[in-house]
VOBA-1610 file (N, C-alpha, C; in pm, whole numbers, padded with zeros to 5 digits, always signed):
BEGIN
Met+00085-00119+00000Met+00000+00000+00000Met+00089+00124+00000Arg+00057+00216-00093Arg+00141+00335-00108Arg+00066+00461-00067Asn+00143+00569-00059Asn+00086+00702-00037Asn+00002+00712+00091Leu+00052+00645+00196Leu-00015+00655+00325Leu+00014+00791+00388Asp-00080+00841+00466Asp-00058+00966+00537Asp-00092+00947+00684Glu-00088+01056+00760Glu-00108+01045+00905Glu-00249+00996+00940Asn-00342+01006+00847Asn-00479+00964+00875Asn-00507+00820+00835Thr-00422+00762+00751Thr-00450+00628+00699Thr-00349+00522+00743Ile-00238+00563+00802Ile-00131+00466+00830Ile-00169+00366+00938Thr-00248+00407+01037Thr-00282+00315+01145Thr-00357+00193+01092Glu-00459+00214+01011Glu-00536+00103+00957Glu-00451+00016+00866Ala-00356+00078+00796Ala-00269+00000+00708Ala-00181-00094+00790Val-00128-00046+00903Val-00046-00132+00989Val-00129-00247+01043Leu-00249-00217+01090Leu-00334-00321+01147Leu-00371-00426+01043Ala-00389-00383+00919Ala-00424-00477+00813Ala-00313-00579+00789Arg-00189-00541+00814Arg-00076-00633+00794Arg-00080-00750+00893His-00155-00734+01001His-00158-00838+01104His-00278-00930+01088Ala-00350-00917+00980Ala-00475-00992+00962Ala-00455-01143+00968His-00340-01192+00928His-00318-01336+00920His-00228-01388+01032Ala-00217-01312+01140Ala-00137-01357+01253Ala-00192-01490+01306Gly-00103-01585+01332Gly-00146-01717+01376Gly-00189-01722+01521Asp-00139-01630+01602Asp-00169-01627+01745Asp-00270-01516+01770Glu-00393-01552+01803Glu-00499-01453+01820Glu-00472-01359+01938Arg-00416-01413+02045Arg-00386-01327+02161Arg-00278-01226+02126Leu-00176-01270+02054Leu-00071-01178+02010Leu-00129-01071+01919Lys-00218-01112+01829Lys-00281-01017+01738Lys-00361-00913+01817Thr-00435-00957+01918Thr-00513-00864+02000Thr-00423-00763+02070Ile-00313-00812+02129Ile-00223-00724+02204Ile-00156-00624+02112Val-00101-00671+02000Val-00029-00581+01910Val-00124-00482+01844Thr-00245-00526+01811Thr-00344-00435+01753Thr-00372-00319+01848Ser-00398-00351+01974Ser-00425-00246+02072Ser-00302-00158+02093Leu-00184-00221+02097Leu-00062-00145+02116Leu-00043-00043+02004Val-00059-00086+01880Val-00044+00005+01766Val-00146+00118+01773Gln-00270+00084+01803Gln-00374+00187+01811Gln-00342+00292+01917His-00298+00247+02034His-00268+00340+02142His-00141+00420+02115Leu-00039+00356+02057Leu+00084+00428+02025Leu+00058+00538+01922His-00015+00504+01820His-00046+00603+01716His-00133+00715+01773Ala-00229+00678+01858Ala-00315+00780+01920Ala-00234+00872+02011Phe-00139+00814+02083Phe-00051+00893+02169Phe+00030+00993+02087Ala+00090+00945+01977Ala+00171+01034+01893Ala+00087+01150+01839Arg-00037+01119+01800Arg-00125+01225+01748Arg-00166+01322+01859Glu-00196+01266+01978Glu-00245+01350+02088Glu-00144+01454+02131Val-00015+01414+02140Val+00088+01508+02185Val+00159+01575+02068Asn+00117+01542+01946Asn+00182+01596+01827Asn+00333+01571+01834Leu+00369+01447+01851Leu+00507+01406+01872Leu+00597+01451+01757Thr+00709+01515+01793Thr+00802+01562+01691Thr+00907+01455+01663Glu+00977+01470+01551Glu+01083+01375+01518Glu+01193+01378+01623Ser+01226+01496+01672Ser+01330+01508+01774Ser+01290+01436+01901Glu+01165+01451+01943Glu+01118+01385+02065Glu+01114+01234+02047Trp+01075+01191+01929Trp+01074+01047+01900Trp+01215+00990+01908Glu+01312+01062+01853Glu+01451+01017+01858Glu+01502+01012+02003Gln+01463+01110+02085Gln+01502+01107+02226Gln+01443+00985+02296Gly+01319+00951+02262Gly+01258+00833+02321Gly+01331+00706+02282Ile+01371+00695+02158Ile+01446+00579+02112Ile+01579+00570+02186Arg+01647+00684+02202Arg+01775+00684+02275Arg+01755+00642+02420Phe+01647+00688+02480Phe+01618+00653+02619Phe+01602+00502+02633Leu+01521+00440+02547Leu+01501+00296+02555Leu+01629+00220+02524Thr+01711+00274+02434Thr+01840+00212+02405Thr+01929+00215+02528Asp+01932+00327+02599Asp+02011+00339+02722Asp+01961+00243+02829Val+01829+00226+02838Val+01773+00131+02933Val+01823-00011+02903Gly+01827-00046+02775Gly+01877-00177+02737Gly+02025-00195+02764His+02103-00091+02739His+02248-00101+02756His+02288-00121+02902Ile+02213-00063+02996Ile+02251-00072+03137Ile+02196-00198+03203Thr+02105-00268+03135Thr+02045-00389+03190Thr+02141-00507+03176Asp+02158-00581+03285Asp+02239-00702+03281Asp+02179-00803+03378Asp+02255-00908+03412Asp+02198-01013+03497Asp+02180-00971+03641Lys+02235-00855+03679Lys+02220-00807+03816Lys+02137-00679+03826Arg+02112-00616+03713Arg+02035-00492+03715Arg+01934-00495+03601Gln+01805-00490+03635Gln+01700-00496+03534Gln+01633-00359+03522Glu+01690-00276+03436Glu+01641-00139+03422Glu+01501-00134+03360Phe+01467-00232+03278Phe+01333-00234+03220Phe+01226-00258+03326Ile+01257-00344+03426Ile+01163-00363+03537Ile+01150-00234+03616Leu+01262-00165+03639Leu+01257-00036+03708Leu+01169+00063+03632Leu+01183+00066+03501Leu+01102+00156+03420Leu+00954+00121+03433Ser+00922-00007+03422Ser+00784-00051+03437Ser+00730-00018+03576Asp+00813-00041+03677Asp+00772-00013+03815Asp+00742+00135+03835Thr+00832+00220+03789Thr+00818+00364+03817Thr+00707+00428+03734Leu+00665+00363+03626Leu+00552+00413+03549Leu+00418+00356+03599Gly+00425+00275+03704Gly+00304+00217+03760Gly+00250+00099+03683Leu+00317+00060+03575Leu+00267-00049+03493Leu+00278-00183+03565Ser+00389-00204+03636Ser+00406-00330+03708Ser+00295-00351+03809Met+00264-00245+03885Met+00161-00259+03988Met+00023-00275+03926Leu-00001-00210+03813Leu-00129-00227+03743Leu-00148-00372+03700Val-00047-00429+03637Val-00055-00568+03591Val-00070-00662+03711Thr+00007-00635+03818Thr-00002-00717+03939Thr-00143-00713+03998Ala-00201-00593+04006Ala-00335-00579+04063Ala-00439-00654+03979Met-00429-00644+03847Met-00526-00712+03761Met-00511-00864+03769Ala-00387-00911+03784Ala-00361-01055+03784Ala-00382-01120+03919Asn-00401-01039+04023Asn-00409-01095+04159Asn-00531-01044+04234Arg-00646-01045+04166Arg-00770-01011+04234Arg-00803-01124+04331Lys-00825-01089+04458Lys-00845-01190+04561Lys-00968-01160+04644Pro-01026-01261+04706Pro-01140-01238+04796Pro-01094-01157+04918Pro-01186-01088+04983Pro-01152-01016+05106Pro-01090-01109+05209Gly-00989-01059+05279Gly-00923-01139+05381Gly-00795-01202+05335Cys-00777-01221+05206Cys-00652-01277+05155Cys-00545-01168+05150Thr-00422-01206+05171Thr-00311-01111+05167Thr-00295-01055+05027Glu-00284-00924+05017Glu-00271-00860+04887Glu-00132-00881+04828Ala-00127-00884+04697Ala+00000-00895+04625Ala+00052-00755+04594Thr+00181-00747+04571Thr+00239-00623+04523Thr+00355-00656+04430Val+00429-00555+04385Val+00527-00574+04278Val+00637-00673+04316Phe+00684-00743+04216Phe+00791-00842+04234Phe+00925-00775+04258Gly+00950-00667+04184Gly+01077-00596+04199Gly+01188-00659+04117Pro+01299-00587+04100Pro+01406-00635+04013Pro+01517-00711+04085Phe+01503-00738+04216Phe+01616-00793+04291Phe+01595-00936+04340Phe+01491-01002+04290Phe+01477-01144+04319Phe+01582-01221+04239Val+01639-01323+04301Val+01733-01411+04229Val+01700-01556+04260Glu+01722-01642+04163Glu+01705-01785+04184Glu+01822-01839+04268Gly+01797-01950+04333Gly+01905-02019+04403Gly+01940-01963+04539Ala+01845-01898+04606Ala+01871-01847+04741Ala+01896-01964+04835Pro+01978-01946+04939Pro+02010-02056+05029Pro+01890-02101+05113Ala+01888-02228+05149Ala+01781-02283+05231Ala+01814-02267+05378Tyr+01712-02235+05457Tyr+01729-02219+05601Tyr+01621-02295+05675Gln+01649-02327+05800Gln+01550-02382+05889Gln+01482-02269+05966Asn+01363-02294+06016Asn+01298-02195+06100Asn+01388-02163+06219Gly+01400-02034+06248Gly+01486-01989+06356Gly+01623-01946+06313Asp+01663-01980+06189Asp+01796-01942+06140Asp+01804-01793+06111Asp+01928-01746+06099Asp+01956-01606+06067Asp+01981-01594+05917Val+01881-01544+05844Val+01894-01534+05698Val+01977-01413+05657Ser+02006-01323+05751Ser+02084-01204+05714Ser+02223-01243+05668Asn+02279-01349+05728Asn+02410-01402+05685Asn+02516-01292+05679Gly+02515-01203+05779Gly+02618-01100+05786Gly+02581-00968+05723Ala+02461-00954+05669Ala+02419-00825+05612Ala+02415-00719+05722Arg+02453-00595+05686Arg+02454-00487+05783Arg+02312-00448+05824Gly+02290-00432+05956Gly+02160-00388+06003Gly+02134-00434+06145Glu+02038-00367+06209Glu+01999-00405+06344Glu+01923-00536+06340Pro+01947-00627+06435Pro+01878-00757+06432Pro+01726-00741+06438Cys+01657-00830+06370Cys+01512-00832+06369Cys+01465-00977+06366Phe+01369-01009+06453Phe+01313-01143+06460Phe+01173-01140+06399Val+01155-01217+06292Val+01031-01215+06215Val+00956-01346+06238Ser+00825-01338+06258Ser+00745-01459+06279Ser+00603-01435+06231Gly+00527-01542+06224Gly+00387-01532+06183Gly+00336-01668+06140Thr+00222-01667+06071Thr+00162-01792+06024Thr+00125-01779+05877Val+00116-01893+05812Val+00063-01902+05676Val-00066-01981+05685Lys-00176-01918+05645Lys-00308-01980+05654Lys-00378-01977+05519Gly-00483-02056+05507Gly-00570-02050+05392Gly-00686-01956+05418Ala-00766-01932+05317Ala-00876-01836+05329Ala-00979-01877+05433Asp-00989-02005+05465Asp-01084-02052+05566Asp-01021-02066+05704Gly-00899-02014+05718Gly-00832-02017+05847Gly-00748-02141+05873Glu-00742-02231+05778Glu-00665-02354+05796Glu-00515-02326+05789Ala-00439-02393+05874Ala-00294-02379+05869Ala-00240-02440+05740Val-00144-02373+05680Val-00080-02424+05558Val+00059-02471+05596Ala+00076-02601+05604Ala+00204-02659+05642Ala+00297-02671+05521Asn+00426-02659+05549Asn+00531-02681+05448Asn+00519-02586+05329Ala+00461-02468+05350Ala+00460-02367+05244Ala+00603-02316+05222Arg+00640-02303+05098Arg+00773-02250+05066Arg+00769-02099+05081Ile+00854-02046+05168Ile+00859-01903+05197Ile+00994-01850+05153Glu+00994-01767+05051Glu+01119-01705+05005Glu+01117-01560+05048Val+01225-01515+05112Val+01231-01380+05166Val+01360-01313+05119Trp+01351-01183+05090Trp+01470-01107+05054Trp+01449-00960+05089Gln+01558-00889+05118Gln+01550-00750+05158Gln+01683-00680+05139Ala+01678-00547+05146Ala+01800-00466+05139Ala+01864-00458+05277Asp+01992-00423+05280Asp+02063-00408+05407Asp+02047-00265+05460Ala+02117-00235+05570Ala+02104-00104+05634Ala+02151+00010+05545Asp+02235-00021+05446Asp+02284+00082+05353Asp+02192+00099+05233Gly+02085+00019+05227Gly+01989+00031+05117Gly+02025-00050+04995Phe+02113-00150+05011Phe+02155-00231+04897Phe+02116-00378+04917Tyr+02073-00441+04807Tyr+02054-00585+04808Tyr+02189-00652+04783Asp+02199-00779+04820Asp+02326-00849+04806Asp+02379-00845+04663Val+02289-00855+04563Val+02334-00858+04424Val+02388-00724+04377Gln+02370-00619+04456Gln+02421-00488+04417Gln+02563-00464+04464His+02617-00554+04544His+02754-00540+04593His+02848-00604+04492Ala+02921-00521+04420Ala+03009-00569+04314Ala+03118-00659+04370Gly+03144-00767+04300Gly+03253-00857+04336Gly+03223-00949+04452Asp+03099-00952+04500Asp+03063-01039+04612Asp+02937-01117+04574Asp+02950-01247+04558Asp+02838-01330+04517Asp+02769-01398+04635Thr+02803-01358+04758Thr+02743-01419+04876Thr+02599-01373+04893His+02509-01468+04915His+02369-01433+04941His+02355-01384+05084Arg+02302-01264+05099Arg+02278-01208+05232Arg+02138-01148+05238Ala+02076-01158+05355Ala+01939-01108+05374Ala+01847-01166+05266Arg+01863-01292+05244Arg+01788-01362+05138Arg+01788-01511+05170Gly+01674-01576+05159Gly+01673-01719+05186Gly+01537-01782+05167Val+01535-01915+05180Val+01413-01995+05164Val+01394-02081+05288Leu+01272-02079+05343Leu+01237-02170+05451Leu+01095-02220+05428His+01047-02308+05514His+00914-02366+05497His+00835-02355+05627Ser+00706-02333+05613Ser+00621-02323+05731Ser+00616-02457+05803Leu+00593-02451+05935Leu+00586-02570+06018Leu+00448-02636+06006Ala+00428-02744+06077Ala+00303-02820+06067Ala+00181-02737+06102Asp+00199-02639+06194Asp+00086-02554+06235Asp+00079-02425+06153Gly+00158-02417+06045Gly+00156-02300+05959Gly+00248-02188+06004Arg+00309-02201+06120Arg+00394-02092+06169Arg+00531-02094+06101Tyr+00593-01978+06102Tyr+00730-01963+06053Tyr+00800-01861+06142His+00930-01869+06151His+01005-01767+06226His+01151-01772+06182Phe+01210-01655+06172Phe+01350-01646+06133Phe+01407-01514+06183Arg+01537-01505+06180Arg+01607-01383+06218Arg+01661-01314+06094Ser+01654-01183+06090Ser+01710-01106+05979Ser+01758-00971+06033Ile+01737-00866+05957Ile+01774-00731+05998Ile+01655-00639+05977Val+01655-00526+06043Val+01547-00430+06032Val+01546-00369+05891Ala+01429-00367+05830Ala+01415-00308+05698Ala+01430-00156+05706Glu+01497-00099+05608Glu+01518+00046+05601Glu+01476+00097+05463Pro+01431+00224+05454Pro+01400+00278+05322Pro+01525+00288+05236Tyr+01508+00284+05105Tyr+01622+00295+05016Tyr+01576+00349+04881Pro+01666+00412+04807Pro+01631+00456+04672Pro+01651+00345+04571Ile+01561+00334+04474Ile+01587+00243+04364Ile+01711+00295+04289Pro+01781+00212+04215Pro+01896+00261+04140Pro+01856+00379+04051His+01920+00493+04072His+01880+00612+03997His+01999+00680+03930Asp+02103+00601+03902Asp+02220+00653+03832Asp+02215+00622+03683Gly+02098+00577+03636Gly+02082+00542+03495Gly+01969+00619+03432Pro+01920+00571+03318Pro+01816+00644+03245Pro+01686+00658+03323Val+01646+00558+03401Val+01523+00571+03479Val+01538+00678+03585Gly+01655+00683+03648Gly+01681+00788+03746Gly+01677+00927+03684Arg+01732+00940+03564Arg+01728+01070+03497Arg+01584+01108+03461Met+01504+01007+03424Met+01363+01034+03396Met+01291+01085+03520Leu+01314+01019+03634Leu+01249+01063+03757Leu+01289+01205+03793Ala+01419+01236+03780Ala+01465+01372+03813Ala+01400+01475+03722Ala+01389+01441+03594Ala+01329+01535+03499Ala+01181+01558+03531Leu+01117+01458+03591Leu+00975+01468+03625Leu+00953+01523+03766Gly+01061+01555+03836Gly+01049+01608+03971Gly+01007+01503+04073Arg+01043+01377+04049Arg+01007+01268+04139Arg+01128+01216+04213His+01107+01166+04336His+01216+01105+04411His+01221+00954+04381Pro+01335+00889+04408Pro+01350+00747+04376Pro+01329+00654+04496Trp+01276+00703+04608Trp+01277+00627+04732Trp+01162+00527+04744Arg+01196+00414+04806Arg+01097+00313+04845Arg+01091+00308+04997Pro+00971+00291+05053Pro+00962+00275+05198Pro+01021+00142+05241Ala+01063+00133+05367Ala+01123+00010+05418Ala+01026-00107+05404His+01078-00221+05359His+00991-00337+05338His+01072-00466+05332Leu+00999-00574+05350Leu+01054-00708+05341Leu+00978-00780+05231His+01049-00842+05137His+00986-00916+05027His+00953-01058+05071Phe+00836-01106+05028Phe+00799-01245+05049Phe+00742-01303+04920Met+00777-01427+04893Met+00709-01506+04790Met+00674-01639+04854Ile+00544-01671+04858Ile+00497-01790+04929Ile+00421-01879+04831Met+00457-02008+04832Met+00394-02104+04742Met+00360-02231+04820Ala+00241-02284+04794Ala+00198-02409+04856Ala+00099-02478+04763Pro+00103-02610+04753Pro+00007-02682+04668Pro-00137-02649+04708Gly-00220-02624+04607Gly-00360-02595+04632Gly-00391-02448+04654Tyr-00286-02364+04648Tyr-00305-02221+04672Tyr-00233-02140+04563Glu-00284-02022+04536Glu-00218-01932+04442Glu-00086-01883+04501Arg+00011-01865+04415Arg+00138-01806+04458Arg+00114-01663+04507Leu+00178-01626+04615Leu+00168-01490+04668Leu+00304-01422+04660Val+00310-01309+04591Val+00429-01225+04589Val+00391-01093+04652Thr+00455-01057+04760Thr+00412-00938+04832Thr+00527-00877+04911His+00501-00764+04976His+00594-00701+05070His+00523-00687+05204Val+00601-00671+05310Val+00550-00618+05436Val+00624-00487+05459Phe+00546-00378+05471Phe+00604-00244+05484Phe+00611-00202+05630Arg+00708-00118+05660Arg+00731-00073+05797Arg+00647+00049+05832Glu+00563+00035+05933Glu+00477+00144+05979Glu+00561+00267+06015Gly+00510+00385+05978Gly+00577+00510+06012Gly+00679+00558+05912Asp+00705+00481+05808Asp+00805+00523+05709Asp+00756+00646+05633Gln+00846+00740+05610Gln+00808+00866+05545Gln+00770+00850+05399Tyr+00802+00735+05337Tyr+00774+00718+05194Tyr+00653+00627+05167Leu+00577+00593+05270Leu+00463+00505+05248Leu+00362+00562+05149Asp+00348+00694+05148Asp+00249+00757+05060Asp+00310+00811+04931Ser+00438+00783+04909Ser+00501+00830+04785Ser+00601+00728+04731Asp+00571+00600+04752Asp+00656+00492+04703Asp+00685+00511+04554Ala+00812+00508+04518Ala+00851+00533+04379Ala+00790+00433+04281Val+00748+00315+04330Val+00694+00214+04240Val+00547+00183+04269Phe+00482+00263+04354Phe+00336+00255+04378Phe+00291+00122+04437Gly+00377+00059+04518Gly+00348-00076+04566Gly+00280-00087+04701Val+00263+00023+04775Val+00214+00014+04912Val+00064-00015+04916Arg+00024-00105+05004Arg-00115-00133+05036Arg-00130-00126+05187Ser-00234-00061+05235Ser-00250-00042+05380Ser-00248-00175+05455Ser-00304-00280+05394Ser-00309-00410+05461Ser-00172-00474+05477Leu-00072-00421+05408Leu+00063-00477+05413Leu+00156-00398+05504Val+00105-00297+05571Val+00186-00214+05661Val+00179-00273+05801Ala+00294-00294+05864Ala+00300-00356+05995Ala+00399-00283+06085Gln+00387-00309+06214Gln+00471-00242+06314Gln+00593-00326+06346Trp+00709-00267+06331Trp+00832-00327+06381Trp+00847-00281+06527Gln+00840-00373+06622Gln+00852-00338+06763Gln+01000-00339+06805Arg+01046-00227+06859Arg+01187-00219+06899Arg+01202-00254+07046His+01306-00327+07079His+01332-00372+07215His+01475-00337+07254Glu+01496-00308+07379Glu+01631-00288+07429Glu+01701-00424+07443Ala+01831-00419+07466Ala+01907-00543+07481Ala+01842-00633+07587Gly+01841-00761+07560Gly+01776-00855+07651Gly+01755-00987+07582Thr+01652-01057+07623Thr+01626-01189+07567Thr+01536-01179+07445Ala+01581-01234+07333Ala+01504-01231+07209Ala+01395-01338+07213Pro+01299-01334+07119Pro+01191-01432+07117Pro+01237-01577+07110Asp+01353-01600+07050Asp+01402-01738+07039Asp+01490-01779+07156Gly+01498-01691+07258Gly+01576-01722+07376Gly+01719-01672+07370Thr+01761-01616+07255Thr+01896-01563+07242Thr+01913-01441+07332Ser+02027-01433+07401Ser+02059-01317+07483Ser+02123-01211+07394Met+02052-01099+07376Met+02099-00994+07286Met+02169-00885+07364Thr+02288-00848+07320Thr+02364-00742+07386Thr+02340-00606+07321Met+02254-00603+07221Met+02223-00478+07150Met+02072-00471+07130Pro+02018-00353+07100Pro+01874-00343+07073Pro+01837-00429+06952Phe+01713-00472+06948Phe+01663-00554+06837Phe+01516-00523+06817Ser+01464-00568+06706Ser+01322-00548+06674Ser+01254-00681+06649Thr+01122-00678+06658Thr+01042-00795+06624Thr+00932-00754+06528Leu+00897-00844+06439Leu+00789-00823+06344Leu+00707-00951+06338Glu+00576-00938+06354Glu+00488-01054+06337Glu+00387-01022+06228Phe+00375-01112+06131Phe+00284-01090+06020Phe+00229-01224+05972Asp+00097-01230+05961Asp+00030-01351+05913Asp-00009-01336+05767Phe+00009-01442+05691Phe-00027-01443+05549Phe-00148-01533+05527Val-00240-01488+05443Val-00358-01567+05409Val-00355-01591+05258Leu-00345-01717+05219Leu-00335-01754+05079Leu-00473-01780+05019Asn-00485-01748+04891Asn-00608-01772+04818Asn-00602-01911+04753Pro-00704-01993+04773Pro-00703-02125+04707Pro-00693-02111+04556Ser-00622-02202+04494Ser-00610-02197+04348Ser-00740-02247+04286Ala-00762-02205+04164Ala-00887-02243+04096Ala-00888-02393+04073
//
């Protein structure tokens, strides 16, 4: 087809997809083309602005590697990750809400027993975490796989420390027969998402900060239940209402109780202050 103009090109592009073998792919790409073209028309996109956009996405790709996923950061900061998460994780009342996965999950985290210290030397004040994993009807969920990860006191995940492949503040354990779990880690602290790259420059240009409120990541899986990917956020954090990735839910905010030196919940004699966190998870039965 020749002599297309700004009024006819959209339909011409869509016509090229008429024989797509995958109907779902055809639906997605059709909508994508329609919205992209409508966006360009709405803002009267210039060639210079289009070129800047291409350079931005190229920079996002160049900085992405096996330890830094800039595209996830971009999706997170545009609210797209949380939108997709919310649509994909509609749950009945009472079930623990899901939130963004984040870019710092890694496969192969070390296995721990209940009561172990998953911090493995990560910097931070000691924190003893406990709770239960239940089903929507209140039944205990035994042997649920609980994967946990968090940043250290300096605001860095273990994978962000160059030249050190040791897993810290990250691990896998399983709920006990009564659904309870407990482990030792460190107190969660707020931290900025990586903002020394193109996503950080975008946030600065938009007058936005890169900070996330203090939180602990959880991924919980058990047969017969939907997978839960969520955070537990620290009550009182100054960034709860301005999370850079829009992930906060009121039901996921909990109190970290601080204690002076003394006997910890597991009987350990602590010579320094420590905190405790208790949080119960309610899983949604799988279809």
